[in-house]
Backbone as CSV, one residue per row, in Angstrom:
resi,resn,N_x,N_y,N_z,CA_x,CA_y,CA_z,C_x,C_y,C_z
1,MET,17.824,15.905,-2.251,16.446,15.291,-1.834,15.686,16.191,-2.792
2,SER,14.421,15.063,-2.894,13.427,15.386,-3.992,12.863,16.600,-3.502
3,ARG,12.033,17.557,-3.789,11.468,19.013,-4.009,9.846,18.139,-2.949
4,PHE,9.245,17.281,-3.067,8.423,17.124,-1.885,8.442,15.822,-1.707
5,ILE,7.932,15.715,-0.418,8.050,14.411,0.923,7.050,13.144,0.237
6,ASN,7.996,12.351,0.399,7.981,10.748,-0.094,6.407,10.549,0.525
7,PRO,5.432,9.978,0.031,4.546,9.632,0.860,4.739,8.258,1.029
8,PHE,5.804,7.336,0.730,5.679,6.015,1.441,5.984,6.521,2.626
9,THR,6.649,7.452,3.429,7.039,7.390,4.657,6.260,7.255,5.412
10,ASP,6.514,7.148,7.076,5.486,7.542,7.757,5.029,9.258,7.695
11,THR,6.164,9.802,8.120,6.143,11.031,8.289,5.437,11.635,6.849
12,GLY,5.826,11.449,5.639,5.353,11.932,4.812,3.759,11.440,4.394
13,PHE,3.385,10.238,4.578,2.113,9.897,4.406,0.810,10.612,5.374
14,LYS,1.371,10.768,6.673,0.929,11.204,7.689,0.741,12.781,7.501
15,LYS,1.237,13.410,7.043,1.643,14.799,6.574,0.818,15.111,5.720
16,ILE,0.580,14.177,4.841,-0.792,14.669,3.596,-1.998,14.421,4.091
17,PHE,-2.272,13.259,4.607,-3.743,13.047,5.031,-4.143,12.778,6.530
18,GLY,-3.068,12.753,7.584,-3.341,12.480,8.876,-2.906,13.622,9.604
19,GLN,-3.410,15.068,9.308,-3.500,15.947,10.126,-4.067,16.923,9.697
20,GLU,-4.834,17.765,11.051,-5.973,18.631,10.489,-5.926,19.679,9.265
21,ILE,-4.632,19.768,9.308,-4.254,21.292,8.243,-4.635,20.227,6.743
22,SER,-4.174,19.318,7.258,-4.324,18.579,5.655,-5.287,17.830,5.844
23,LYS,-6.460,18.283,6.451,-7.863,17.270,6.667,-8.719,17.475,5.084
24,GLU,-8.579,18.377,4.879,-9.435,18.466,3.306,-8.457,17.779,2.073
25,LEU,-7.278,17.623,2.309,-6.668,16.131,1.397,-7.686,15.221,1.507
26,LEU,-7.617,14.951,2.708,-8.152,13.640,2.810,-9.683,13.215,2.242
27,VAL,-10.385,14.312,2.852,-11.508,14.328,1.892,-11.934,14.317,0.479
28,ASP,-11.322,15.421,0.123,-10.813,14.945,-1.272,-10.746,14.129,-1.757
29,PHE,-9.613,13.269,-1.337,-9.389,11.852,-1.814,-10.542,11.162,-1.803
30,LEU,-10.921,10.793,-0.403,-12.169,9.811,-0.217,-13.042,10.244,-0.832
31,ASN,-13.553,11.375,-1.609,-14.718,11.974,-2.309,-14.263,11.383,-3.700
32,SER,-13.075,11.296,-4.302,-12.679,10.893,-5.487,-12.528,9.155,-5.706
33,LEU,-12.762,8.493,-4.452,-12.732,7.203,-4.239,-14.053,7.185,-4.401
34,LEU,-14.920,7.549,-3.888,-16.769,7.158,-3.882,-17.700,8.086,-4.587
35,VAL,-16.625,8.368,-5.912,-17.692,9.508,-6.643,-18.780,8.680,-6.812
36,ASP,-19.954,9.569,-7.105,-20.921,8.810,-7.571,-22.223,7.883,-6.403
37,GLU,-21.231,7.758,-5.308,-21.916,6.687,-4.245,-22.206,7.804,-3.073
38,ARG,-21.315,8.784,-2.538,-21.513,9.008,-1.641,-20.730,10.258,-1.621
39,VAL,-21.136,11.646,-0.449,-20.393,12.562,-0.324,-19.771,12.623,1.183
40,ILE,-18.616,12.941,1.321,-18.005,13.088,2.460,-17.709,14.857,2.909
41,ARG,-18.576,15.278,3.967,-18.526,16.629,3.985,-17.140,17.257,5.270
42,ASP,-16.847,16.124,5.981,-16.005,16.480,7.011,-15.739,15.033,7.726
43,VAL,-14.126,14.751,8.368,-13.873,13.765,8.812,-13.171,13.961,10.239
44,ARG,-13.168,13.261,11.372,-12.679,13.356,12.444,-11.566,12.280,12.867
45,PHE,-10.190,13.031,13.100,-9.249,12.150,13.281,-9.558,11.233,14.669
46,LEU,-9.471,9.912,14.765,-9.514,9.048,15.474,-7.723,8.637,16.153
47,ASN,-7.567,8.251,17.622,-6.422,7.723,17.769,-6.174,6.223,17.081
48,ASN,-5.196,6.189,15.902,-4.751,4.623,15.251,-4.360,3.880,16.197
49,GLU,-4.037,4.156,17.453,-3.474,3.204,18.425,-5.002,2.421,19.070
50,GLN,-6.247,2.682,18.651,-7.626,1.960,18.796,-7.447,0.670,17.718
51,LEU,-6.514,0.945,16.844,-6.816,-0.223,15.800,-5.763,-1.422,16.615
52,PRO,-6.016,-2.556,16.099,-5.467,-3.896,16.962,-3.817,-3.539,16.474
53,GLU,-3.035,-3.934,17.698,-1.755,-3.822,17.214,-1.372,-5.620,16.699
54,TYR,-0.164,-5.097,15.558,0.089,-6.409,14.948,1.859,-6.282,14.221
55,ASP,2.437,-6.786,15.139,3.462,-6.360,14.777,4.428,-7.169,13.789
56,GLU,4.343,-8.663,13.661,4.988,-9.646,12.902,5.135,-9.143,11.554
57,GLY,5.580,-9.021,11.268,6.331,-8.911,9.789,5.257,-8.085,8.988
58,ARG,5.274,-6.328,9.787,4.677,-5.703,9.216,4.836,-4.824,8.309
59,GLY,6.149,-5.233,7.851,6.636,-4.334,6.756,6.838,-2.930,7.021
60,ILE,6.406,-1.870,6.082,6.009,-0.570,6.485,4.559,-0.433,6.185
61,ILE,3.861,0.185,7.361,2.559,0.274,7.473,2.163,1.629,7.964
62,TYR,1.473,2.349,7.621,1.153,3.992,8.139,-0.382,3.731,7.997
63,ASP,-1.346,3.943,9.332,-2.524,3.838,9.541,-2.651,5.870,9.720
64,ILE,-4.071,5.331,9.430,-5.031,6.552,9.496,-6.811,6.328,9.778
65,TYR,-6.888,6.696,11.127,-8.267,6.233,11.663,-9.271,7.356,11.509
66,CYS,-10.273,7.527,11.150,-11.228,8.963,11.279,-12.892,8.086,10.962
67,THR,-13.367,9.109,11.469,-15.018,8.868,11.062,-15.042,9.955,10.151
68,THR,-16.525,9.869,9.771,-16.847,11.009,8.779,-18.026,11.887,9.171
69,ASP,-18.614,12.674,8.318,-19.824,13.421,9.431,-20.736,13.062,9.760
70,THR,-20.894,11.663,9.194,-22.194,10.750,8.891,-21.989,9.694,10.184
71,GLY,-20.799,9.482,10.620,-20.429,8.204,11.264,-19.444,7.344,11.007
72,GLU,-19.545,7.323,9.519,-18.826,6.158,9.296,-17.226,6.094,9.824
73,HIS,-16.795,4.938,10.020,-15.482,4.545,10.526,-14.475,4.616,8.793
74,ILE,-13.293,5.129,8.898,-12.205,4.583,7.827,-11.057,4.731,8.496
75,ILE,-10.396,3.576,7.647,-9.076,3.514,7.784,-8.562,3.147,6.599
76,VAL,-7.434,4.008,6.607,-6.634,4.614,5.713,-5.056,3.938,5.644
77,GLU,-4.424,2.907,4.815,-3.070,2.304,5.354,-2.449,2.570,3.607
78,MET,-0.981,2.625,3.924,-0.039,2.622,2.902,0.624,1.108,3.396
79,GLN,0.835,0.616,2.499,1.784,-0.892,2.736,2.644,-0.783,1.495
80,GLY,4.026,-0.901,2.201,5.121,-0.706,1.494,5.638,-2.175,0.328
81,ALA,5.030,-3.310,1.382,5.600,-4.369,0.831,4.284,-5.662,0.777
82,SER,4.491,-6.449,0.308,3.923,-8.008,0.191,3.737,-8.252,1.899
83,GLN,3.576,-8.992,2.710,3.362,-9.451,3.796,2.301,-10.824,3.594
84,VAL,2.918,-11.864,4.482,2.079,-13.133,4.975,0.464,-12.733,5.370
85,HIS,-0.748,-13.294,4.926,-1.709,-12.919,5.776,-2.253,-11.464,5.791
86,PHE,-1.498,-10.707,4.493,-1.996,-9.228,4.467,-3.638,-9.216,4.313
87,ILE,-4.050,-9.657,3.628,-5.587,-9.538,3.755,-6.330,-9.859,4.753
88,GLU,-5.904,-11.064,5.351,-6.494,-11.479,6.302,-6.366,-10.073,7.742
89,ARG,-4.881,-9.828,7.667,-4.885,-8.686,8.836,-6.195,-7.567,8.371
90,THR,-5.897,-6.778,7.368,-6.571,-5.899,7.121,-8.059,-6.045,7.373
91,LEU,-9.058,-7.272,7.316,-10.201,-7.996,7.866,-10.296,-7.692,9.046
92,TYR,-9.107,-7.984,9.792,-9.063,-8.227,11.366,-9.034,-6.781,11.757
93,TYR,-8.369,-5.826,11.117,-8.131,-4.219,11.809,-10.263,-4.053,11.658
94,MET,-10.601,-4.056,10.516,-11.907,-3.678,9.950,-13.091,-4.291,11.090
95,SER,-12.682,-5.527,11.212,-13.888,-6.339,12.089,-13.808,-5.901,13.609
96,ARG,-12.433,-5.403,13.980,-12.326,-4.971,15.528,-13.093,-3.608,15.497
97,VAL,-12.962,-2.792,14.623,-13.667,-1.769,14.578,-15.081,-1.991,14.544
98,ILE,-15.724,-2.858,13.804,-17.118,-3.045,13.894,-17.511,-3.744,15.197
99,VAL,-16.760,-4.362,15.646,-17.007,-5.323,17.267,-17.251,-4.099,18.258
100,ASN,-16.417,-3.083,17.884,-16.418,-2.071,18.973,-17.260,-1.224,18.798
101,GLN,-18.191,-1.511,18.151,-19.331,-0.191,17.771,-20.233,-1.391,19.055
102,GLY,-20.388,-2.590,18.700,-21.499,-3.642,19.587,-21.753,-3.070,21.068
103,VAL,-23.350,-2.619,21.677,-23.272,-2.685,22.803,-24.142,-3.668,23.229
104,ARG,-23.397,-3.898,24.671,-24.203,-5.596,25.008,-25.001,-5.179,25.901
105,GLY,-26.029,-6.103,26.233,-27.126,-5.917,27.536,-28.404,-5.767,26.520
106,ASP,-29.499,-6.112,27.452,-30.794,-5.878,26.545,-30.930,-6.499,25.319
107,GLY,-30.468,-7.668,25.096,-30.264,-8.273,23.691,-29.539,-7.942,23.077
108,GLY,-28.797,-6.771,22.840,-27.306,-6.269,22.007,-28.029,-5.299,21.124
109,LYS,-27.569,-4.255,21.173,-27.817,-2.883,19.946,-26.559,-2.886,18.862
110,TYR,-26.965,-3.233,17.515,-26.275,-3.433,16.808,-26.504,-2.328,15.641
111,ASP,-26.635,-1.466,15.829,-27.260,-0.201,14.839,-25.421,0.407,14.218
112,ILE,-24.881,-0.355,13.874,-23.514,-0.400,13.708,-23.456,0.658,12.245
113,LYS,-22.283,1.780,12.529,-21.909,2.424,11.091,-20.807,1.881,9.974
114,ALA,-21.243,2.169,8.933,-20.193,0.978,8.218,-18.785,1.443,8.250
115,VAL,-18.121,0.466,7.955,-16.348,0.637,8.059,-15.842,0.286,6.862
116,TYR,-14.793,1.653,6.147,-14.653,1.375,5.195,-12.697,1.041,5.713
117,GLY,-12.083,0.106,4.539,-10.670,0.375,4.563,-10.254,0.305,3.246
118,VAL,-9.045,1.456,3.655,-8.566,1.961,2.294,-7.006,1.233,2.274
119,PHE,-6.910,0.650,1.040,-5.014,0.047,1.442,-4.707,0.579,0.172
120,PHE,-3.729,1.241,0.275,-2.807,1.705,-1.153,-1.166,0.452,-0.684
121,MET,-1.198,-0.227,-1.840,-0.277,-0.983,-2.145,0.916,-1.105,-2.826
122,ASN,2.308,-1.005,-2.587,3.139,-0.650,-3.357,3.721,-1.940,-3.408
123,PHE,3.097,-2.840,-3.831,3.263,-4.294,-4.546,2.013,-5.021,-5.486
124,ARG,2.386,-5.867,-6.103,1.104,-6.670,-6.662,0.553,-7.627,-5.519
125,LEU,-0.803,-7.818,-5.515,-1.656,-8.609,-4.501,-1.941,-9.734,-5.117
126,ARG,-0.974,-10.893,-4.889,-1.176,-12.590,-5.031,-1.090,-12.437,-6.810
127,GLU,-2.058,-13.007,-7.638,-1.969,-12.800,-8.920,-3.238,-11.658,-9.463
128,ASN,-3.033,-10.829,-8.414,-3.825,-9.550,-9.379,-3.476,-8.505,-10.574
129,SER,-4.543,-8.369,-10.970,-4.007,-7.765,-12.397,-4.893,-6.606,-12.720
130,LYS,-5.881,-5.733,-11.852,-6.527,-4.514,-11.315,-5.302,-3.787,-10.389
131,MET,-5.907,-2.633,-11.043,-5.265,-1.892,-10.178,-6.146,-1.605,-8.795
132,ARG,-7.497,-1.211,-8.731,-8.272,-1.036,-8.288,-9.108,-2.313,-7.995
133,ILE,-9.521,-2.711,-6.333,-10.089,-3.917,-6.322,-11.395,-3.233,-5.516
134,ASP,-12.022,-3.674,-5.431,-13.483,-3.178,-4.847,-14.193,-4.549,-3.976
135,VAL,-13.843,-4.470,-2.628,-14.927,-5.722,-2.200,-15.855,-5.326,-1.280
136,ILE,-17.270,-5.839,-1.404,-18.129,-5.716,-0.588,-18.857,-7.095,-0.227
137,LEU,-20.124,-6.875,0.789,-20.595,-7.987,0.855,-21.613,-8.411,0.202
138,ALA,-21.767,-9.664,-0.553,-22.862,-9.416,-1.597,-23.120,-10.893,-1.902
139,ASP,-24.519,-11.120,-2.494,-24.649,-12.685,-2.847,-24.009,-12.872,-4.016
140,ARG,-23.787,-14.432,-3.444,-22.849,-15.316,-4.992,-23.450,-15.060,-5.702
141,ASP,-24.723,-15.679,-5.806,-24.936,-15.894,-7.385,-25.669,-14.248,-8.373
142,THR,-26.214,-13.278,-7.508,-26.946,-12.449,-8.188,-25.703,-11.124,-7.746
143,GLY,-24.781,-11.322,-7.075,-23.922,-10.321,-7.010,-24.365,-9.115,-6.354
144,LYS,-25.348,-8.913,-6.063,-26.156,-7.650,-5.175,-25.679,-7.639,-4.169
145,MET,-25.547,-6.459,-3.692,-25.187,-5.999,-2.089,-26.234,-6.853,-1.374
146,PHE,-25.690,-7.197,-0.355,-26.341,-7.788,1.045,-26.446,-7.100,2.083
147,ASN,-25.131,-6.535,2.344,-24.830,-5.781,3.189,-23.834,-4.475,2.887
148,ASP,-24.426,-3.758,3.702,-23.315,-2.484,3.685,-22.165,-1.656,4.323
149,LYS,-22.071,-2.743,5.554,-21.266,-2.374,6.537,-19.863,-2.616,6.704
150,LEU,-19.175,-3.219,5.779,-18.100,-3.290,5.175,-17.484,-3.219,4.015
151,ARG,-16.793,-2.331,3.766,-16.304,-2.473,2.652,-14.468,-2.012,2.509
152,GLN,-14.234,-2.714,1.394,-12.285,-2.772,1.484,-12.058,-2.418,-0.215
153,ILE,-11.097,-1.614,-0.341,-10.749,-0.840,-1.375,-9.223,-0.878,-1.378
154,PHE,-8.961,-1.981,-2.555,-7.430,-2.038,-2.316,-6.651,-1.173,-3.575
155,ILE,-5.779,-0.696,-3.491,-5.029,0.154,-4.602,-3.564,-0.293,-5.117
156,THR,-3.731,-0.887,-6.107,-1.919,-1.308,-6.324,-1.548,-0.538,-7.154
157,LEU,-0.720,0.463,-6.257,0.080,1.483,-7.045,0.838,0.793,-8.144
158,PRO,1.657,0.000,-8.401,2.662,-0.679,-9.399,1.715,-0.637,-10.729
159,LEU,0.605,-1.260,-10.350,-0.119,-1.434,-12.026,-1.223,0.193,-12.249
160,PHE,-0.899,1.238,-11.814,-1.327,2.252,-12.534,-0.330,2.684,-13.114
161,ASP,-0.426,3.028,-14.666,0.665,3.262,-15.493,0.115,4.314,-16.524
162,LYS,-0.642,5.360,-16.071,-0.994,6.376,-16.753,-0.040,7.356,-16.678
163,GLU,0.143,8.315,-17.348,0.991,9.591,-17.628,-0.056,10.570,-17.119
164,GLU,0.676,11.666,-16.870,-0.049,12.691,-16.158,-1.039,13.569,-17.229
165,GLU,-0.900,13.353,-18.622,-1.802,13.782,-19.708,-3.210,12.872,-19.802
166,ASP,-2.673,11.465,-19.244,-3.958,10.634,-19.671,-4.496,10.285,-18.414
167,CYS,-4.446,11.294,-16.915,-5.538,11.319,-16.211,-6.662,11.919,-16.412
168,ALA,-8.001,11.142,-16.182,-9.522,12.151,-16.822,-9.878,11.650,-15.542
169,THR,-9.934,11.603,-14.057,-10.890,11.926,-13.168,-9.924,12.784,-11.890
170,ASP,-10.505,12.675,-11.108,-9.524,12.976,-10.114,-8.997,11.833,-8.932
171,PHE,-9.534,11.062,-9.203,-9.370,9.615,-8.556,-7.775,9.436,-8.800
172,GLU,-7.434,9.315,-10.916,-6.420,8.799,-11.315,-5.334,9.945,-10.841
173,ARG,-6.003,11.457,-11.027,-5.021,12.687,-10.763,-4.374,12.208,-8.904
174,TRP,-5.238,11.807,-8.309,-4.298,11.666,-7.036,-3.755,10.392,-6.967
175,ILE,-4.145,9.082,-7.557,-3.048,7.563,-7.498,-1.929,8.765,-8.565
176,TYR,-1.980,9.073,-9.663,-0.791,9.599,-9.979,0.056,10.621,-9.240
177,VAL,-0.294,11.589,-8.420,0.500,11.979,-7.705,0.760,11.419,-6.449
178,LEU,0.233,10.588,-5.696,0.763,9.786,-4.429,2.208,9.280,-5.172
179,LYS,1.503,8.217,-6.388,2.957,7.368,-7.146,4.179,7.891,-7.391
180,ASN,4.090,9.279,-7.868,5.033,9.805,-8.548,5.958,11.218,-7.493
181,MET,5.029,11.252,-6.481,5.359,12.595,-5.862,6.882,12.742,-5.284
182,LYS,7.600,11.519,-5.030,8.832,11.930,-4.863,9.914,11.996,-5.680
183,THR,9.202,11.945,-6.748,10.138,12.556,-8.207,9.797,13.650,-8.838
184,LEU,8.765,14.293,-8.287,8.415,15.238,-9.247,8.802,16.506,-8.875
185,GLU,9.301,17.545,-10.189,9.472,18.726,-9.713,8.377,19.700,-9.623
186,ARG,7.448,19.313,-9.954,6.153,20.305,-10.137,4.952,19.481,-9.814
187,MET,3.910,20.045,-8.809,2.625,19.491,-8.719,1.869,20.044,-9.785
188,PRO,1.391,18.846,-10.418,0.526,18.967,-11.410,-0.720,19.138,-11.360
189,PHE,-2.256,19.162,-12.137,-3.164,19.566,-11.550,-3.517,20.668,-10.788
190,LYS,-3.013,21.615,-10.342,-3.189,22.768,-9.643,-4.055,23.791,-10.443
191,ALA,-3.961,23.606,-11.591,-4.782,24.359,-12.514,-6.313,23.973,-12.542
192,ARG,-6.575,22.728,-12.563,-7.519,22.346,-12.447,-8.327,22.273,-11.200
193,LYS,-7.679,21.992,-9.983,-8.286,22.115,-9.178,-7.534,22.372,-7.973
194,ALA,-7.921,23.276,-6.756,-7.325,23.776,-5.776,-6.537,22.880,-4.730
195,VAL,-7.268,21.594,-4.616,-6.818,20.738,-3.583,-5.539,20.305,-4.045
196,PHE,-5.004,20.715,-5.293,-3.658,20.177,-5.264,-2.589,21.577,-5.064
197,GLU,-3.148,22.441,-5.331,-2.168,23.904,-5.155,-1.743,23.686,-3.132
198,LYS,-2.983,23.196,-2.834,-2.989,22.955,-1.012,-1.936,21.606,-0.860
199,LEU,-1.977,20.678,-1.801,-0.938,19.617,-1.278,0.241,20.282,-1.814
200,GLU,0.626,21.157,-2.979,1.703,21.441,-3.370,2.432,22.143,-1.665
201,GLU,1.306,23.252,-1.425,2.125,23.451,0.104,2.592,22.499,0.943
202,ILE,1.615,21.969,1.378,1.663,21.092,2.472,2.991,19.871,2.177
203,ALA,3.167,19.169,1.131,4.119,18.448,0.508,5.499,19.021,0.273
204,ASP,5.686,20.412,0.177,7.242,20.792,0.058,8.080,20.861,1.473
205,VAL,9.155,20.051,0.801,10.225,19.658,1.657,10.693,21.190,2.434
206,SER,11.283,21.611,1.125,11.229,22.779,1.766,10.748,24.045,3.067
207,ALA,9.397,23.898,3.232,8.406,24.502,4.081,8.387,23.922,5.239
208,LEU,8.994,22.675,5.392,8.772,21.955,6.579,9.933,22.812,7.658
209,SER,8.896,22.702,9.079,9.744,23.667,10.096,11.361,22.577,10.544
210,PRO,11.987,23.215,11.335,13.283,21.995,11.559,12.564,20.958,12.068
211,GLU,12.042,20.941,13.247,11.530,19.770,13.620,11.165,18.476,13.071
212,GLU,9.752,19.296,12.005,9.220,18.384,10.815,10.114,17.650,9.921
213,ARG,11.254,18.694,9.695,12.088,18.259,8.785,13.125,16.875,9.223
214,SER,13.874,16.912,10.607,14.244,16.371,11.453,13.433,14.797,11.187
215,LYS,11.962,14.914,11.615,11.364,13.793,11.864,11.375,12.833,10.278
216,TYR,11.066,13.720,9.010,10.929,13.426,8.080,11.993,12.804,7.474
217,GLU,13.206,13.416,7.709,14.746,12.909,7.623,14.379,11.621,8.052
218,GLN,14.430,11.774,8.879,14.634,10.063,10.125,13.624,8.886,9.986
219,SER,12.572,9.367,8.885,11.414,8.236,8.437,12.096,8.424,7.215
220,LEU,12.307,8.772,6.260,13.147,8.687,4.579,14.333,7.727,4.806
221,LYS,14.892,7.640,6.128,16.306,6.911,6.008,15.621,5.486,6.553
222,VAL,14.233,5.566,7.289,14.011,4.068,7.699,13.302,3.703,6.643
223,TYR,12.673,4.484,5.561,12.201,3.925,3.905,13.136,3.543,3.270
224,HIS,14.420,3.873,3.305,15.466,3.904,2.031,16.028,2.486,3.098
225,ASP,16.180,2.222,3.993,16.819,1.301,4.582,15.966,0.019,4.352
226,TYR,14.874,-0.179,4.520,14.313,-1.250,4.254,14.065,-1.662,2.955
227,GLU,13.823,-0.409,2.299,13.951,-0.934,0.281,15.375,-1.555,0.351
228,ALA,16.151,-1.172,1.098,17.834,-1.798,0.644,17.912,-2.712,0.920
229,THR,17.048,-3.402,1.794,16.707,-4.688,2.639,16.415,-5.526,2.048
230,MET,15.059,-5.182,1.072,14.248,-5.844,0.429,14.795,-6.181,-1.182
231,GLU,15.751,-4.942,-1.517,16.176,-5.029,-2.447,17.565,-6.609,-2.574
232,ALA,18.085,-6.100,-1.214,19.267,-7.191,-1.018,18.714,-8.754,-0.987
233,LYS,17.318,-8.950,-0.338,16.464,-10.296,-0.532,16.151,-10.507,-1.680
234,LEU,15.912,-9.715,-2.454,15.238,-10.067,-3.726,16.350,-10.483,-4.611
235,LYS,17.519,-9.907,-5.047,19.057,-10.001,-5.014,19.446,-11.416,-4.984
236,GLU,19.553,-11.698,-3.481,19.956,-12.751,-3.101,18.850,-14.218,-3.283
237,GLY,17.814,-13.879,-3.577,16.366,-15.058,-4.216,17.017,-15.704,-5.592
238,ARG,17.317,-13.940,-6.273,17.773,-14.612,-7.702,18.909,-15.514,-7.858
239,GLU,19.681,-15.115,-7.187,21.307,-16.000,-7.197,21.049,-17.156,-6.717
240,GLU,20.168,-17.192,-5.556,19.882,-18.840,-5.432,19.338,-19.745,-6.350
241,GLY,18.091,-18.577,-7.149,17.522,-19.308,-7.771,18.100,-19.902,-9.336
242,ILE,19.157,-18.685,-9.532,19.990,-19.227,-10.874,21.119,-20.522,-10.275
243,GLU,21.234,-20.844,-9.088,22.299,-21.691,-8.894,21.398,-22.844,-8.942
244,LEU,20.274,-22.901,-8.210,19.384,-23.850,-8.600,19.001,-24.160,-9.781
245,GLY,19.092,-23.326,-10.486,18.859,-23.923,-12.026,19.926,-24.274,-12.555
246,VAL,21.045,-23.986,-12.263,21.948,-24.655,-12.827,22.429,-26.016,-12.108
247,LEU,22.252,-26.386,-10.949,22.393,-27.533,-10.587,21.232,-28.181,-11.066
248,LYS,20.089,-28.259,-11.501,19.310,-28.700,-12.152,19.274,-29.347,-13.151
249,THR,20.289,-28.125,-14.123,20.972,-28.379,-15.734,21.705,-29.555,-15.554
250,ALA,22.745,-29.184,-14.413,23.760,-30.552,-14.353,23.678,-31.423,-14.167
251,LYS,22.355,-31.796,-13.420,21.741,-33.209,-12.530,21.173,-33.800,-13.961
252,LYS,20.495,-32.983,-14.788,20.010,-33.411,-15.938,20.958,-34.113,-17.211
253,MET,21.992,-33.049,-17.185,22.769,-33.546,-18.505,23.498,-34.832,-17.934
254,LYS,23.921,-35.224,-16.319,24.830,-36.036,-16.123,23.741,-37.137,-16.112
255,SER,22.636,-37.133,-16.231,21.544,-38.522,-15.969,21.368,-38.384,-17.639
256,GLN,21.616,-37.924,-18.906,21.529,-38.033,-20.142,23.138,-38.587,-20.833
257,GLY,23.909,-38.511,-19.694,25.247,-39.120,-20.139,26.101,-38.351,-20.396
258,TYR,26.027,-36.915,-20.194,27.312,-36.165,-20.642,28.435,-36.093,-19.355
259,SER,29.705,-35.799,-20.135,30.849,-36.086,-19.464,30.847,-35.143,-18.119
260,VAL,31.685,-35.252,-17.485,32.082,-34.355,-15.996,32.710,-33.048,-16.484
261,ASP,33.412,-33.417,-17.672,34.111,-32.350,-18.351,33.106,-31.340,-19.179
262,ALA,32.033,-31.877,-19.661,31.296,-31.468,-20.433,30.238,-30.696,-19.822
263,ILE,29.851,-31.035,-18.621,29.104,-30.291,-17.844,29.301,-28.894,-17.322
264,HIS,30.999,-29.387,-16.801,31.438,-28.750,-16.265,31.890,-27.016,-17.008
265,SER,32.006,-27.721,-18.398,32.479,-26.553,-19.418,31.290,-25.909,-19.740
266,ILE,30.082,-26.598,-19.563,28.830,-25.555,-19.651,27.860,-24.716,-18.912
267,THR,28.178,-25.571,-17.622,27.579,-24.820,-16.489,28.692,-24.228,-15.798
268,GLU,29.883,-24.291,-15.701,31.346,-23.537,-14.983,30.963,-24.402,-13.507
269,LEU,30.215,-24.938,-12.967,30.357,-25.639,-11.719,31.730,-26.603,-11.242
270,PRO,32.269,-26.379,-10.115,33.256,-27.374,-9.832,33.264,-28.980,-10.329
271,ILE,33.899,-29.138,-10.560,33.805,-30.857,-10.955,33.988,-31.442,-9.773
272,GLU,34.203,-30.775,-8.595,33.964,-31.816,-7.447,32.499,-32.095,-7.292
273,GLU,31.573,-30.953,-7.575,30.209,-30.713,-7.492,29.679,-31.562,-8.084
274,ILE,29.931,-31.412,-9.759,29.222,-32.468,-10.100,29.464,-34.120,-10.252
275,GLU,30.298,-34.243,-9.511,30.815,-35.812,-9.287,30.089,-36.393,-8.337
276,LYS,29.124,-35.180,-7.505,28.508,-35.955,-6.569,26.977,-36.110,-6.808
277,LEU,26.808,-35.182,-7.893,25.661,-34.987,-8.235,24.801,-36.324,-8.825
């Protein structure tokens, strides 16, 4: 077993970012994410069951829901695999948080606080070639922010390719650690920032209590089972693609006048199948 917990597991992700003892880790990460924009001094965890349920095709999703010291709402999610309508679902989650802040009666009171969504993705989003995507409500022509109440940040982990020595900002250091933690033998950046020493302490598998260790191992099994399922589906898809490609080639050869024997020799398809094309 690896030295550090796997942040792509439910238990691992919530151990790092979703408990009171590790709250300073979440605050530091959020500040690295929003550097030069604002400073978060504290967060208060809310029950993530307040988020709308969405079970169909969830894949692996781990949510943390909190408010900042100045009242903004933040959803942090780890998404392990691509999902149909993933972007729409993130918007739905955030919209529900906005709606729940409204007060009806007397014309309505809509002095709502901003809602941030931070979405780690262990896959590429559509044709995206950016590691970080920041989405705001802005005027289409000028690009100027129109309303600051909704902000989405998508982080595509597979597109982060920097090595340890190339990480120049705290944000890059955090992404490097999260992406590579399950294979690290030592925690980097401790000499540069004390928060990574805290992370080393919290993420050390050997420091888990027997109960925590049991939960983590169960969570790790779910993660590995899911990985194996996805790998099998990918392999099956590749094989189906190869088979379809061979059939297409055989059909084209037949239309161009190649003999059945020649097609069989090149594609290795059964002669009976070639004759049916």
